[in-house]
C-alpha positions as CSV (number, residue, x, y, z in Angstrom):
1,M,112.7,59.3,47.5
2,G,109.1,60.5,47.3
3,E,107.0,59.8,44.3
4,A,106.4,63.5,43.5
5,K,110.2,64.1,43.4
6,R,110.8,61.0,41.3
7,R,108.1,62.0,38.8
8,K,109.6,65.5,38.6
9,D,113.1,64.1,38.0
10,Q,111.8,61.8,35.2
11,G,110.0,64.8,33.6
12,L,106.5,63.3,34.1
13,A,103.4,65.3,34.9
14,P,102.2,65.4,38.5
15,K,99.9,62.6,39.5
16,G,96.3,63.7,39.3
17,G,94.6,64.1,42.7
18,K,91.2,62.9,43.6
19,E,88.4,64.9,42.0
20,L,85.7,66.1,44.2
21,K,82.3,65.4,42.8
22,S,79.4,67.6,43.8
23,K,76.5,65.5,45.1
24,V,73.8,67.4,43.2
25,G,75.3,69.8,40.7
26,L,72.8,71.7,38.5
27,K,75.1,71.3,35.5
28,N,75.3,67.5,36.1
29,L,71.6,67.4,36.5
30,F,71.1,69.1,33.2
31,I,73.6,66.7,31.6
32,K,71.8,63.7,33.0
33,Y,68.3,65.0,31.9
34,P,68.8,67.1,28.8
35,R,65.1,67.9,28.5
36,L,64.8,69.3,32.0
37,P,65.5,72.9,31.1
38,Y,62.7,72.9,28.5
39,I,60.3,71.3,31.0
40,L,61.1,73.9,33.6
41,V,60.7,76.8,31.2
42,G,57.4,75.4,30.0
43,I,56.1,75.1,33.5
44,G,57.2,78.6,34.2
45,I,55.4,80.0,31.2
46,I,52.2,78.1,31.9
47,Y,52.3,79.4,35.5
48,L,52.7,83.0,34.3
49,I,49.8,82.6,31.8
50,F,47.5,81.3,34.5
51,D,48.7,84.1,36.9
52,L,47.9,86.7,34.3
53,V,44.5,85.2,33.5
54,K,43.7,85.2,37.2
55,Y,44.9,88.8,37.7
56,Y,42.8,90.2,34.8
57,N,39.7,88.3,35.8
58,R,39.3,90.1,39.1
């Protein structure tokens, strides 16, 4: 008798399968480094300010 059928007969939940982990998930990266979104937004804002200054100084 297979394990899946035995578990079903006993009223147990199916055995959990192997979870596939993404190698570099953006969500996992933000969980590992919680300040990273703020740093990226800050760099983006600084870039936009320098770009505007450069555009208006032509």
